[in-house]
C-alpha positions as CSV (number, residue, x, y, z in Angstrom):
1,X,-23.1,8.8,13.4
2,X,-26.8,8.6,12.8
3,X,-29.2,9.0,9.9
4,X,-27.1,9.7,6.8
5,X,-24.0,8.9,8.8
6,X,-25.3,5.3,9.5
7,X,-26.0,4.9,5.8
8,X,-22.5,5.9,5.0
9,X,-21.2,3.4,7.5
10,X,-23.3,0.6,5.9
11,X,-21.9,1.5,2.5
12,X,-18.4,1.5,3.9
13,X,-19.1,-1.9,5.6
14,X,-20.3,-3.5,2.3
15,X,-17.4,-2.1,0.3
16,X,-14.9,-3.2,3.0
17,X,-16.4,-6.7,3.1
18,X,-15.9,-7.1,-0.7
19,X,-12.4,-5.6,-0.5
20,X,-11.5,-8.0,2.3
21,X,-12.7,-11.0,0.3
22,X,-10.5,-9.7,-2.5
23,X,-7.6,-9.2,-0.1
24,X,-7.8,-12.6,1.5
25,X,-7.7,-14.3,-1.9
26,X,-5.1,-11.9,-3.4
27,X,-2.8,-12.3,-0.3
28,X,-3.1,-16.1,-0.2
29,X,-2.3,-16.4,-3.9
30,X,0.4,-13.8,-3.9
31,X,2.3,-15.4,-0.9
32,X,2.0,-18.8,-2.5
33,X,3.2,-17.4,-5.9
34,X,6.2,-15.9,-4.1
35,X,7.0,-19.3,-2.7
36,X,6.9,-20.9,-6.1
37,X,8.9,-18.1,-7.7
38,X,11.6,-18.4,-5.0
39,X,11.8,-22.2,-5.4
40,X,12.1,-22.0,-9.2
41,X,14.4,-19.0,-9.5
42,X,16.5,-19.7,-6.4
43,X,17.6,-17.2,-3.7
44,X,20.1,-15.4,-5.9
45,X,17.9,-14.9,-8.9
46,X,14.9,-14.0,-6.7
47,X,17.0,-11.3,-5.0
48,X,18.2,-10.0,-8.4
49,X,14.6,-9.8,-9.7
50,X,13.4,-7.8,-6.7
51,X,16.3,-5.4,-6.5
52,X,16.5,-4.7,-10.2
53,X,12.8,-4.4,-10.6
54,X,12.8,-2.3,-7.5
55,X,14.8,0.4,-9.3
56,X,11.9,0.9,-11.6
57,X,9.4,0.5,-8.8
58,X,11.0,3.6,-7.3
59,X,9.2,5.5,-10.1
60,X,5.8,4.2,-8.8
61,X,5.6,7.3,-6.6
62,X,4.4,9.0,-9.8
63,X,1.8,6.5,-10.5
64,X,0.3,6.5,-7.0
65,X,0.4,10.3,-6.7
66,X,-1.4,10.9,-10.0
67,X,-4.0,8.2,-9.5
68,X,-4.8,9.5,-6.0
69,X,-5.0,13.0,-7.4
70,X,-7.5,11.9,-10.1
71,X,-9.6,10.1,-7.5
72,X,-9.6,13.2,-5.3
73,X,-10.9,15.5,-8.1
74,X,-13.4,13.0,-9.4
75,X,-14.7,12.2,-5.9
76,X,-15.0,16.0,-5.2
77,X,-16.9,16.7,-8.4
78,X,-19.2,13.6,-8.6
79,X,-21.6,14.7,-5.8
80,X,-22.3,17.8,-7.9
81,X,-23.7,15.7,-10.7
82,X,-21.9,17.6,-13.5
83,X,-20.8,14.8,-15.9
84,X,-19.3,17.3,-18.4
85,X,-17.0,18.8,-15.8
86,X,-16.1,15.4,-14.5
87,X,-15.3,14.2,-18.0
88,X,-12.9,17.1,-18.5
89,X,-11.1,16.3,-15.3
90,X,-10.7,12.7,-16.5
91,X,-9.3,13.9,-19.9
92,X,-6.9,16.2,-18.1
93,X,-5.8,13.2,-16.0
94,X,-5.2,11.1,-19.1
95,X,-3.1,13.9,-20.5
96,X,-0.8,14.2,-17.4
97,X,-0.5,10.4,-17.1
98,X,0.6,10.0,-20.7
99,X,3.2,12.8,-20.3
100,X,4.4,11.3,-17.1
101,X,4.7,7.8,-18.6
102,X,6.9,9.2,-21.3
103,X,9.1,11.0,-18.7
104,X,9.5,7.8,-16.6
105,X,10.6,5.8,-19.6
106,X,13.2,8.4,-20.6
107,X,14.6,8.7,-17.0
108,X,14.6,5.0,-16.4
109,X,16.4,4.2,-19.6
110,X,19.0,6.8,-18.7
111,X,19.9,5.6,-15.2
112,X,19.2,1.9,-15.4
113,X,22.3,0.7,-17.2
114,X,24.6,2.7,-14.9
115,X,23.0,1.3,-11.8
116,X,23.1,-2.3,-13.0
117,X,26.6,-2.4,-14.4
118,X,28.5,0.0,-12.1
119,X,26.7,0.4,-8.8
120,X,24.8,-2.8,-7.9
121,X,26.3,-6.1,-6.8
122,X,25.2,-8.5,-9.5
123,X,27.3,-11.6,-10.6
124,X,28.8,-10.9,-14.1
125,X,27.0,-14.0,-15.6
126,X,23.7,-12.5,-14.5
127,X,24.1,-9.0,-16.0
128,X,22.3,-9.9,-19.3
129,X,19.3,-11.4,-17.5
130,X,19.2,-8.4,-15.1
131,X,19.0,-6.1,-18.1
132,X,16.0,-8.1,-19.4
133,X,14.3,-7.8,-16.0
134,X,14.9,-4.1,-16.0
135,X,13.5,-3.5,-19.5
136,X,10.4,-5.5,-18.6
137,X,10.0,-3.7,-15.4
138,X,10.1,-0.3,-17.3
139,X,7.4,-1.5,-19.6
140,X,5.3,-2.7,-16.7
141,X,5.7,0.6,-14.9
142,X,4.7,2.6,-17.9
143,X,1.5,0.5,-18.4
144,X,0.6,0.8,-14.7
145,X,0.9,4.6,-14.9
146,X,-1.5,4.6,-17.8
147,X,-4.0,2.5,-15.8
148,X,-4.0,5.2,-13.1
149,X,-7.0,7.4,-14.4
150,X,-9.0,4.2,-15.2
151,X,-8.5,2.8,-11.7
152,X,-9.2,6.2,-10.1
153,X,-12.5,6.5,-11.9
154,X,-13.6,3.0,-10.8
155,X,-12.8,3.8,-7.2
156,X,-14.3,7.2,-7.2
157,X,-17.5,5.6,-8.4
158,X,-17.1,3.0,-5.6
159,X,-17.3,0.2,-8.2
160,X,-15.6,-2.2,-5.8
161,X,-16.8,-5.4,-7.5
162,X,-14.9,-4.5,-10.6
163,X,-11.7,-3.7,-8.7
164,X,-12.1,-7.0,-6.8
165,X,-12.6,-9.2,-9.8
166,X,-9.8,-7.7,-11.9
167,X,-7.5,-7.9,-9.0
168,X,-8.2,-11.6,-8.6
169,X,-7.7,-12.3,-12.3
170,X,-4.3,-10.5,-12.0
171,X,-2.9,-12.6,-9.2
172,X,-4.2,-15.8,-10.7
173,X,-2.5,-15.0,-13.9
174,X,0.8,-14.4,-12.0
175,X,0.4,-17.7,-10.2
176,X,-0.1,-19.5,-13.6
177,X,3.1,-17.9,-14.8
178,X,5.0,-19.0,-11.7
179,X,4.0,-22.6,-12.2
180,X,5.4,-22.5,-15.8
181,X,8.9,-21.2,-14.8
182,X,10.2,-24.7,-14.2
183,X,9.6,-25.6,-17.8
184,X,12.6,-23.6,-18.8
185,X,16.1,-25.0,-18.3
186,X,17.7,-21.6,-18.6
187,X,16.6,-17.9,-18.9
188,X,14.0,-18.2,-16.2
189,X,14.5,-14.6,-15.1
190,X,13.9,-13.4,-18.6
191,X,10.8,-15.5,-19.1
192,X,9.2,-14.5,-15.8
193,X,9.8,-10.8,-16.3
194,X,8.3,-10.8,-19.8
195,X,5.2,-12.7,-18.7
196,X,4.6,-10.2,-15.9
197,X,4.8,-7.5,-18.4
198,X,2.1,-9.2,-20.5
199,X,-0.2,-9.4,-17.4
200,X,0.1,-5.7,-16.9
201,X,-0.8,-5.1,-20.5
202,X,-3.9,-7.3,-20.2
203,X,-5.0,-5.5,-17.1
204,X,-4.8,-2.2,-18.9
205,X,-7.0,-3.5,-21.7
206,X,-9.6,-4.8,-19.2
207,X,-9.9,-1.5,-17.3
208,X,-10.0,0.4,-20.6
209,X,-12.9,-1.7,-21.9
210,X,-14.9,-1.4,-18.7
211,X,-14.5,2.3,-18.2
212,X,-15.3,3.0,-21.8
213,X,-18.6,1.0,-21.7
214,X,-19.8,1.7,-18.1
215,X,-18.6,5.1,-16.8
216,X,-20.0,8.1,-18.5
217,X,-17.3,10.5,-17.5
218,X,-14.6,8.3,-19.1
219,X,-14.5,10.0,-22.5
220,X,-11.0,9.2,-23.8
221,X,-9.0,12.0,-25.1
222,X,-6.7,14.8,-24.1
223,X,-7.4,18.1,-22.3
224,X,-4.9,20.9,-22.3
225,X,-7.2,23.5,-20.6
226,X,-4.9,25.5,-18.3
227,X,-7.8,26.1,-15.8
228,X,-7.9,22.4,-15.1
229,X,-4.3,21.3,-15.8
230,X,-2.6,24.0,-13.7
231,X,-4.4,23.2,-10.3
232,X,-4.4,19.5,-11.1
233,X,-0.7,19.6,-12.0
234,X,0.2,21.5,-8.8
235,X,-1.7,19.0,-6.7
236,X,-0.2,16.0,-8.5
237,X,3.3,17.5,-8.2
238,X,3.1,17.8,-4.4
239,X,1.4,14.4,-4.1
240,X,4.3,13.0,-6.2
241,X,6.8,14.5,-3.8
242,X,5.1,12.6,-0.9
243,X,5.0,9.3,-2.8
244,X,8.6,9.9,-3.9
245,X,9.9,9.9,-0.3
246,X,7.8,6.8,0.6
247,X,8.9,4.8,-2.4
248,X,12.6,5.9,-2.1
249,X,12.5,4.9,1.5
250,X,11.5,1.3,0.7
251,X,13.3,0.7,-2.6
252,X,16.3,3.0,-1.8
253,X,17.0,1.0,1.3
254,X,16.8,-2.2,-0.8
255,X,19.5,-0.8,-3.0
256,X,21.6,0.3,0.0
257,X,21.4,-3.2,1.5
258,X,22.5,-4.7,-1.9
259,X,25.5,-2.4,-2.0
260,X,26.7,-3.6,1.5
261,X,25.4,-7.2,1.7
262,X,24.6,-8.4,-1.8
263,X,21.5,-10.1,-3.4
264,X,21.0,-12.8,-0.8
265,X,20.1,-10.3,1.9
266,X,18.0,-8.6,-0.7
267,X,15.9,-11.8,-0.9
268,X,15.2,-11.6,2.9
269,X,14.2,-7.9,2.4
270,X,11.9,-8.8,-0.5
271,X,10.2,-11.6,1.4
272,X,9.7,-9.4,4.5
273,X,8.3,-6.7,2.2
274,X,5.9,-9.1,0.6
275,X,4.5,-10.3,3.9
276,X,4.1,-6.7,5.0
277,X,2.3,-5.8,1.7
278,X,-0.1,-8.7,2.1
279,X,-1.0,-7.9,5.7
280,X,-1.1,-4.1,5.1
281,X,-3.6,-4.6,2.3
282,X,-6.2,-4.9,5.0
283,X,-5.6,-1.2,5.9
284,X,-5.5,-0.1,2.3
285,X,-8.8,-1.8,1.8
286,X,-10.4,0.2,4.6
287,X,-8.8,3.3,3.1
288,X,-10.3,2.5,-0.4
289,X,-13.7,2.3,1.3
290,X,-13.4,5.4,3.4
291,X,-11.5,7.8,1.1
292,X,-14.4,8.7,-1.2
293,X,-16.9,9.4,1.7
294,X,-14.3,11.6,3.4
295,X,-13.7,13.7,0.3
296,X,-17.4,13.9,-0.5
297,X,-18.4,15.0,3.0
298,X,-15.8,17.8,2.7
299,X,-17.3,18.7,-0.7
300,X,-20.7,19.1,1.0
301,X,-19.2,21.1,3.9
302,X,-20.2,18.5,6.5
303,X,-17.0,18.8,8.6
304,X,-18.3,17.1,11.7
305,X,-19.2,13.9,9.8
306,X,-15.8,14.2,8.0
307,X,-13.9,14.3,11.3
308,X,-15.8,11.3,12.5
309,X,-14.9,9.4,9.4
310,X,-11.2,10.4,9.7
311,X,-11.1,9.2,13.3
312,X,-13.0,6.0,12.5
313,X,-10.6,5.2,9.6
314,X,-7.5,6.0,11.6
315,X,-8.3,3.9,14.7
316,X,-9.8,0.9,12.8
317,X,-6.9,0.9,10.4
318,X,-4.6,0.3,13.3
319,X,-6.9,-2.3,14.9
320,X,-7.4,-4.2,11.7
321,X,-3.6,-4.3,11.0
322,X,-2.8,-5.3,14.6
323,X,-5.4,-8.0,14.5
324,X,-3.6,-9.6,11.6
325,X,0.0,-8.6,12.4
326,X,0.1,-9.7,16.0
327,X,-0.4,-13.5,15.4
328,X,2.3,-13.3,12.7
329,X,4.6,-11.5,15.1
330,X,4.1,-14.2,17.7
331,X,5.0,-17.1,15.3
332,X,7.0,-15.4,12.5
333,X,9.8,-17.9,12.2
334,X,7.5,-20.9,12.2
335,X,5.1,-19.3,9.6
336,X,8.0,-18.4,7.3
337,X,9.4,-22.0,7.4
338,X,6.0,-23.4,6.6
339,X,5.5,-20.9,3.8
340,X,9.0,-21.2,2.3
341,X,11.2,-24.2,1.7
342,X,14.3,-22.0,2.3
343,X,14.3,-18.9,4.6
344,X,17.2,-16.5,3.9
345,X,19.1,-15.1,6.8
346,X,17.5,-12.0,8.6
347,X,14.1,-12.8,7.1
348,X,12.3,-13.3,10.5
349,X,13.7,-10.2,12.1
350,X,13.1,-8.1,9.0
351,X,9.5,-9.2,8.8
352,X,8.8,-8.4,12.5
353,X,10.4,-4.9,12.3
354,X,8.7,-4.0,9.0
355,X,5.3,-5.0,10.5
356,X,5.9,-2.8,13.6
357,X,6.7,0.1,11.3
358,X,3.5,-0.5,9.3
359,X,1.5,-0.5,12.5
360,X,2.8,2.9,13.2
361,X,2.1,4.0,9.7
362,X,-1.5,2.7,9.7
363,X,-2.9,5.9,11.1
364,X,-1.8,8.0,8.2
365,X,-4.3,6.9,5.5
366,X,-7.4,8.7,6.8
367,X,-5.4,11.7,8.1
368,X,-3.9,12.2,4.7
369,X,-7.3,11.8,3.0
370,X,-8.5,14.6,5.2
371,X,-5.7,16.9,3.9
372,X,-6.2,15.7,0.3
373,X,-9.9,16.7,0.5
374,X,-8.9,20.3,1.2
375,X,-6.6,20.3,-1.8
376,X,-3.9,22.0,0.2
377,X,-1.1,19.5,0.4
378,X,2.0,21.5,-0.2
379,X,3.1,22.2,3.4
380,X,2.2,18.7,4.5
381,X,4.4,17.0,1.9
382,X,7.3,19.3,2.5
383,X,7.2,18.7,6.3
384,X,6.8,14.9,6.1
385,X,9.1,14.5,3.1
386,X,12.0,16.1,4.8
387,X,11.7,13.7,7.7
388,X,11.2,10.5,5.7
389,X,14.0,11.1,3.2
390,X,16.4,11.1,6.1
391,X,16.1,7.3,6.1
392,X,18.4,7.0,3.2
393,X,21.5,8.9,4.4
394,X,21.1,7.7,7.9
395,X,20.8,4.0,6.8
396,X,23.8,4.3,4.5
397,X,25.8,5.9,7.3
398,X,24.8,3.2,9.8
399,X,25.8,0.4,7.4
400,X,29.0,2.2,6.5
401,X,29.9,2.2,10.2
402,X,29.5,-1.6,10.3
403,X,26.0,-2.0,11.8
404,X,23.9,-5.0,10.7
405,X,21.1,-4.5,8.1
406,X,18.6,-4.5,11.0
407,X,19.7,-0.9,11.6
408,X,17.8,0.2,8.5
409,X,14.5,-0.9,10.0
410,X,15.2,0.7,13.4
411,X,15.9,4.0,11.8
412,X,12.7,3.8,9.8
413,X,10.6,3.1,12.9
414,X,12.1,6.1,14.7
415,X,11.4,8.4,11.8
416,X,7.9,7.1,11.4
417,X,7.1,8.0,15.0
418,X,8.4,11.6,14.5
419,X,6.6,11.9,11.1
420,X,3.2,10.8,12.6
421,X,3.3,13.7,15.1
422,X,4.0,16.1,12.3
423,X,1.1,14.6,10.2
424,X,-1.5,15.3,13.0
425,X,-0.4,18.9,13.4
426,X,-0.4,19.5,9.6
427,X,-4.0,18.2,9.4
428,X,-5.0,20.8,12.0
429,X,-3.3,23.5,10.1
430,X,-5.0,22.7,6.8
431,X,-8.3,21.8,8.3
432,X,-9.0,24.1,11.4
433,X,-12.2,22.2,12.1
434,X,-10.2,19.1,13.0
435,X,-9.6,18.6,16.8
436,X,-6.3,17.2,17.9
437,X,-7.7,16.6,21.4
438,X,-10.6,14.6,20.1
439,X,-8.2,12.6,17.9
440,X,-6.0,11.8,20.9
441,X,-9.0,10.9,23.0
442,X,-10.9,8.8,20.4
443,X,-7.9,7.3,18.5
444,X,-4.6,7.8,20.4
445,X,-5.5,6.6,23.9
446,X,-7.6,3.5,22.8
447,X,-4.9,2.5,20.3
448,X,-2.1,2.9,22.9
449,X,-4.0,0.8,25.4
450,X,-4.4,-2.1,23.0
451,X,-0.8,-1.8,21.9
452,X,0.5,-2.0,25.4
453,X,-1.6,-5.2,25.9
454,X,-0.1,-6.6,22.7
455,X,3.4,-6.0,23.9
456,X,2.7,-7.6,27.2
457,X,1.2,-10.7,25.6
458,X,4.2,-10.9,23.2
459,X,6.7,-10.8,26.1
460,X,4.6,-13.2,28.2
461,X,4.4,-15.8,25.4
462,X,8.2,-15.7,24.6
463,X,9.2,-16.0,28.3
464,X,6.6,-18.5,29.5
465,X,5.6,-20.5,26.4
466,X,8.4,-20.2,23.8
467,X,7.7,-23.6,22.3
468,X,3.9,-23.3,22.2
469,X,2.3,-24.9,19.1
470,X,2.2,-22.3,16.3
471,X,-1.4,-22.9,15.5
472,X,-2.4,-22.4,19.1
473,X,-0.2,-19.3,19.2
474,X,-1.8,-17.7,16.2
475,X,-5.4,-18.5,17.3
476,X,-4.9,-17.3,20.8
477,X,-3.1,-14.2,19.7
478,X,-5.9,-13.3,17.3
479,X,-8.6,-14.0,19.9
480,X,-6.9,-12.0,22.7
481,X,-6.2,-9.0,20.6
482,X,-9.8,-9.0,19.2
483,X,-11.1,-9.1,22.7
484,X,-8.9,-6.2,23.8
485,X,-10.0,-4.1,20.8
486,X,-13.6,-4.8,21.4
487,X,-13.6,-4.3,25.1
488,X,-10.9,-1.6,25.6
489,X,-10.4,0.0,22.2
490,X,-13.9,0.7,21.2
491,X,-16.6,2.9,22.8
492,X,-20.2,1.7,23.0
493,X,-21.2,3.5,19.8
494,X,-18.4,1.9,17.9
495,X,-19.4,-1.5,19.2
496,X,-22.9,-0.9,18.0
497,X,-21.5,0.0,14.5
498,X,-19.6,-3.3,14.6
499,X,-22.9,-5.1,15.2
500,X,-24.5,-3.3,12.3
501,X,-21.5,-4.3,10.2
502,X,-22.1,-7.9,11.2
503,X,-25.8,-7.4,10.3
504,X,-24.8,-6.1,6.9
505,X,-22.9,-9.3,6.3
506,X,-25.9,-11.4,7.2
507,X,-28.1,-9.2,5.0
508,X,-25.7,-9.7,2.0
509,X,-25.6,-13.4,2.5
510,X,-29.4,-13.6,2.8
511,X,-30.0,-11.6,-0.4
512,X,-27.8,-14.0,-2.3
């Protein structure tokens, strides 16, 4: 990239830096909060909170799909400078989000009591508290759906500082709540779930005030114009289908594990998922920084620059996640025992397998954004959704046959590999300008090379130095993978961009 492309890279670099600072603080506070909550609630209550709340989280596919759809349409329209048209899109988004929030509440209230009382394995003396957790989770989900248009507007405008600060306030508030759990001799599950609901409500108010005062397109109201609602609704529906399969894969497997093994193994699943979410946030940060530029280059018809951004985002998503995941994979057990006072069975292996799966999934964010930019997502979601949803029946059947819960993760990894191949071909179908050969050359081969080195280092460490100090292990793993990515994973042009990125950090620090 040169000229305008270099400027885009610098913008992405600055936004990524700010998102990384946010992520590091959010991840650290979130992981520490999880430790406090686990200690105060105990393994059983912690497992109940996650599996019961997870039922409602299964509806988050709607929230993510609608918010992403709003961001796509706003990012597509903003370069044209038509604030009136952008405002109407925002109002249409508000309309759909309010309708969907009502639908989620009705559906959740209909199925929740049945699952809690008749399907899930929950001790009889915990049923009442589980119901409180469920109702609070429903309220939190409804509020988070309503935040969708506001968050989408902030990200489409690339107001990363607002997203950063509000995210920090959110996790600090949750940490404060965690510290107060011990003040209650009983009813701790009820208290914690209600306080989390209050934090969601406060977050909604903060986004509402900022968007109303600072973003001109955020005129609050409803828009029932069919010319906007119909295409927006179709796009959101197919995006919802995609998020549905992803969410059901995670939360559905949690419920399946609960049916066969109970809430103690759910606690291990929850901890592994939290570690994965914390590390995977790095990739999501890069996606937040690259998504608007990819959509805006498509809006302008600059397909060559768009393809370079897609390939850049795909490869560096994998590299960034591997850079963080590999040290954790080398010393998973030791890190978990330092982080937690009590490590439930299966937690170490669950964490390692779920990180491997996330590494395989890290390529999809930029590929999907390329398809989203075209607005043609129907065939993509049908093809990938049919593959991913197989995780649930296959996992249930494997556990029914007597396999350990590890089988759930192995099945997920196999399906992820198959789905990634489908995703690449679907991007080619929807965006003919995209070159699969260039993707394999620029992304696939370098990523595979670094991955092979990582596997070799993992095997070497476990065979030759199984008792190596965990701090040395983590530091050496980070340094070796970074060297492999710089020397073997990047071409000369990409290394120059990394130097420019470093220069941008120095420039930001100097300007302060």
